[in-house]
C-alpha positions in Angstrom: 91.1 -94.2 -32.0 93.3 -91.8 -30.1 96.7 -92.3 -28.5 96.5 -92.1 -24.7 99.2 -89.6 -23.9 102.7 -91.1 -24.1 101.5 -94.7 -23.6 101.1 -97.4 -26.2 97.3 -97.5 -25.7 95.0 -96.6 -28.5 91.6 -95.8 -27.2 88.1 -95.0 -28.4 87.3 -91.2 -27.8 84.4 -92.1 -25.4 85.6 -93.8 -22.2 82.6 -95.8 -21.0 82.0 -95.4 -17.3 81.5 -98.6 -15.5 80.1 -97.2 -12.2 76.5 -98.2 -13.2 77.3 -101.8 -13.8 76.0 -103.8 -10.8 74.2 -100.7 -9.6 71.5 -99.1 -11.9 72.2 -101.7 -14.6 72.0 -105.3 -13.7 74.4 -107.8 -15.3 72.1 -108.6 -18.3 71.5 -104.9 -19.0 75.2 -104.2 -18.5 76.1 -106.8 -21.1 73.7 -105.3 -23.6 75.3 -101.8 -23.1 78.8 -103.2 -23.3 78.0 -105.2 -26.5 76.5 -102.1 -28.1 79.6 -100.0 -27.2 82.0 -102.7 -28.5 80.0 -103.0 -31.7 80.4 -99.3 -32.3 84.1 -99.6 -32.0 84.4 -98.8 -28.3 87.3 -100.4 -26.4 88.0 -98.2 -23.3 86.1 -98.9 -20.0 86.6 -97.2 -16.7 85.8 -98.8 -13.4 87.1 -99.0 -9.8 87.2 -101.6 -7.0 84.9 -99.2 -5.0 82.1 -99.5 -7.5 79.4 -99.8 -6.1 80.0 -100.1 -2.4 77.6 -97.2 -1.7 74.6 -99.1 -2.8 72.6 -100.9 -0.1 73.2 -104.7 -0.5 76.5 -104.1 -2.4 79.9 -104.4 -0.9 82.2 -103.1 -3.7 83.7 -104.9 -6.6 80.4 -105.4 -8.4 81.4 -103.4 -11.5 84.7 -105.2 -11.9 82.9 -108.5 -11.6 80.3 -107.6 -14.3 83.1 -106.5 -16.6 85.2 -109.6 -15.9 82.2 -111.8 -16.6 81.4 -109.9 -19.9 85.0 -110.2 -21.2 85.1 -113.9 -20.3 81.8 -114.5 -22.0 82.8 -112.6 -25.2 86.4 -113.7 -25.3 87.4 -110.1 -26.1 89.9 -109.2 -23.3 92.7 -108.6 -25.8 90.6 -105.9 -27.6 89.5 -104.0 -24.4 91.4 -101.4 -22.5 90.5 -101.6 -18.8 91.1 -98.8 -16.4 90.4 -99.5 -12.7 91.3 -97.8 -9.4 92.6 -98.3 -5.9 92.3 -96.3 -2.7 88.7 -95.4 -2.0 87.0 -98.7 -1.4 86.3 -98.9 2.4 87.5 -102.4 2.5 90.9 -101.5 0.9 91.4 -97.8 1.7 94.5 -95.7 1.0 97.7 -96.0 -1.1 100.1 -98.0 1.1 102.2 -100.5 -0.7 100.5 -103.4 1.0 97.1 -102.1 0.1 97.9 -101.5 -3.5 99.4 -105.0 -3.9 96.4 -106.6 -2.3 93.8 -104.5 -4.1 95.5 -105.2 -7.5 95.2 -108.9 -6.9 91.5 -108.5 -5.9 90.8 -106.5 -9.1 92.6 -108.9 -11.4 90.6 -111.8 -9.9 87.3 -110.0 -10.3 88.2 -108.8 -13.8 89.3 -112.4 -14.7 92.5 -111.1 -16.3 96.2 -111.2 -15.8 96.8 -107.4 -16.3 95.2 -104.0 -15.8 95.8 -101.6 -18.7 95.5 -98.3 -16.7 95.6 -98.5 -12.9 94.6 -95.3 -11.0 95.3 -93.9 -7.6 91.6 -93.2 -7.0 92.5 -90.2 -4.8 95.5 -88.8 -3.1 96.5 -90.4 0.2 98.3 -87.7 2.3 99.0 -90.3 5.0 101.2 -92.4 2.8 104.5 -91.2 1.3 104.4 -90.6 -2.4 107.6 -92.7 -2.7 105.9 -95.7 -1.2 102.8 -95.4 -3.4 104.9 -95.0 -6.6 107.3 -97.8 -5.7 104.3 -100.2 -5.2 102.8 -99.2 -8.6 106.2 -99.6 -10.2 106.5 -103.1 -8.9 103.2 -104.0 -10.4 104.3 -102.6 -13.8 107.6 -104.5 -13.7 105.7 -107.7 -12.8 103.5 -107.2 -15.9 100.3 -107.0 -13.8 99.8 -103.3 -14.7 100.7 -101.6 -18.0 100.4 -97.9 -17.1 99.4 -95.9 -14.0 97.4 -92.8 -13.5 96.1 -90.4 -10.9 92.6 -89.2 -10.0 91.6 -86.3 -7.8 95.1 -85.0 -7.3 96.0 -81.3 -6.9 98.5 -79.8 -9.2 101.1 -79.6 -6.3 100.8 -83.2 -5.3 100.8 -84.4 -8.9 103.9 -82.4 -9.6 105.6 -83.9 -6.6 104.7 -87.4 -7.7 106.0 -86.9 -11.2 109.3 -85.4 -9.8 109.7 -88.4 -7.4 109.1 -90.9 -10.2 111.7 -89.2 -12.4 114.2 -88.9 -9.6 113.9 -92.5 -8.5 113.5 -94.1 -11.9 109.9 -95.2 -11.2 107.0 -95.6 -13.5 105.3 -92.1 -13.7 101.6 -91.3 -14.0 100.6 -91.2 -17.6 97.1 -89.8 -17.2 94.9 -87.7 -14.9 91.2 -88.2 -14.2 89.8 -84.9 -12.9 86.2 -83.7 -12.3 85.7 -81.6 -15.5 82.9 -80.5 -17.7 81.3 -77.5 -19.3 79.7 -76.2 -16.1 82.4 -77.5 -13.6 85.7 -76.1 -14.9 87.4 -74.9 -11.7 88.5 -78.4 -10.7 90.9 -78.7 -13.7 91.5 -75.5 -15.6 94.4 -73.5 -14.3 97.5 -74.9 -12.6 96.5 -78.6 -12.9 95.7 -78.3 -16.7 98.9 -76.4 -17.2 101.0 -79.0 -15.4 99.3 -81.9 -17.3 100.1 -80.2 -20.7 103.7 -79.5 -19.6 104.3 -83.1 -18.5 102.6 -84.7 -21.5 99.8 -86.5 -19.6 96.5 -87.5 -21.0 93.3 -86.1 -19.4 90.2 -88.4 -18.9 87.5 -86.2 -17.3 84.8 -87.8 -15.1 81.4 -86.3 -14.5 81.8 -85.3 -18.1 78.1 -84.7 -18.4 77.6 -83.0 -15.0 75.6 -85.9 -13.5 73.4 -86.0 -16.7 72.6 -82.2 -16.8 74.6 -81.8 -20.1 72.5 -84.5 -21.8 69.8 -81.8 -22.0 67.1 -83.9 -20.3 66.8 -81.5 -17.4 64.8 -78.4 -18.2 62.8 -75.8 -16.3 59.4 -77.2 -15.6 60.2 -80.6 -17.0 58.9 -83.7 -15.3 61.1 -85.5 -12.8 63.8 -87.5 -14.4 64.1 -91.1 -13.1 67.8 -91.1 -12.1 69.7 -91.4 -8.8 71.6 -88.3 -9.9 68.6 -86.2 -10.7 68.9 -84.0 -7.6 72.6 -83.3 -8.4 71.8 -82.5 -12.0 69.0 -80.1 -11.3 71.4 -78.0 -9.2 72.8 -76.7 -12.5 69.4 -75.3 -13.6 70.5 -71.7 -13.1 71.3 -68.8 -15.4 74.7 -70.2 -16.4 73.3 -73.7 -16.9 70.5 -72.5 -19.1 72.9 -70.4 -21.1 75.0 -73.5 -21.8 71.9 -75.5 -22.7 70.9 -72.9 -25.2 74.2 -73.0 -27.0 74.3 -76.8 -26.8 70.9 -77.0 -28.4 71.9 -74.7 -31.3 75.1 -76.6 -32.1 73.4 -80.0 -31.8 70.8 -78.9 -34.2 73.4 -77.6 -36.7 75.2 -81.0 -36.6 72.0 -83.1 -36.4 73.3 -84.8 -33.3 72.6 -85.0 -29.6 73.2 -82.4 -26.9 75.3 -85.0 -25.0 77.6 -85.6 -27.9 78.2 -81.9 -28.3 79.0 -81.5 -24.6 81.5 -84.4 -24.8 83.0 -83.0 -28.0 83.7 -79.7 -26.2 85.7 -81.7 -23.7 87.5 -83.6 -26.5 88.5 -80.2 -28.0 90.3 -79.2 -24.8 94.1 -79.6 -24.7 95.3 -83.0 -23.4 91.7 -84.4 -23.2 91.7 -87.8 -24.9 88.4 -89.5 -23.9 85.8 -88.1 -21.6 84.2 -90.6 -19.2 80.4 -91.0 -19.4 78.2 -93.9 -18.3 75.0 -95.4 -19.7 72.6 -97.6 -17.9 70.6 -98.4 -21.1 71.3 -98.8 -24.8 69.2 -95.7 -25.4 71.4 -93.6 -23.1 74.5 -95.0 -24.8 73.1 -94.1 -28.3 73.0 -90.4 -27.2 76.8 -90.6 -26.4 78.3 -92.5 -29.3 78.1 -89.7 -31.9 80.9 -88.0 -30.1 83.3 -90.4 -31.8 82.5 -88.8 -35.2 81.9 -85.2 -34.1 84.4 -82.4 -34.4 83.4 -78.9 -33.4 84.7 -75.9 -35.2 86.9 -73.4 -33.3 84.0 -71.0 -33.3 81.6 -73.6 -31.8 84.2 -74.4 -29.1 84.6 -70.7 -28.3 80.8 -70.2 -28.1 80.4 -73.1 -25.6 83.4 -71.9 -23.6 82.0 -68.4 -23.3 78.6 -69.7 -22.3 80.1 -71.9 -19.5 
């Protein structure tokens, strides 16, 4: 387990992505994946109210509903750290105080719980004053409905403003950031945002940690089509840089007798402030490729080789 920044949360080093639950994994399959994750010691699950509103026939809230049903069936809520988000669901868009309050109640109901461990602003809302958003989050924390708050898809400037306002007004401050970050997509985080996060003592929980599946190693030149809704996005990385990264991943995975996916996630874990990369699995087999990251520590030389390749 790892401490989540300055919070009192101890979390598994793999943050299991819940976006697939109710989408590419039905409830029965989702339960099997969640059971396997928990049996391996996993306790940290990432979801959002918007998951998976983009799927024909879905309206949003499906992932939270599956998670709520699973925790109720297993009686394990006290052992699970749940992160969910507000702001990007078409039915509850933005970060106004009224929307945050209503969305939180919706999420609590679907999750069948009385509190959210980590509640994210899913993305910045330039139309709502940061003061209003932070005051609404603070009210939820004071009411015991939310333990900690976090930000996703914020720029360094806006995050710095939000932290300064929280400190000035005595409001709960963001404890974590969820950026788009992986071995082949580094420009979203490295630089001013990463520097700010380190300076302010925030935890980093990268999404798209495996570059839409590319960093699992299953996408190769000339390979047969992979059955995945993200296949088109993943194959976009099949260029000179991507192949260079795969070569180094293959070599390090062979040296450690582990999976390519675990090495890619371990590189993220080795980065300053990163606590638990987010990766999803729509089957037990996919999850099995990810779980070794919990026991894998790369050498400084291996980290440097991967960094140079990417």
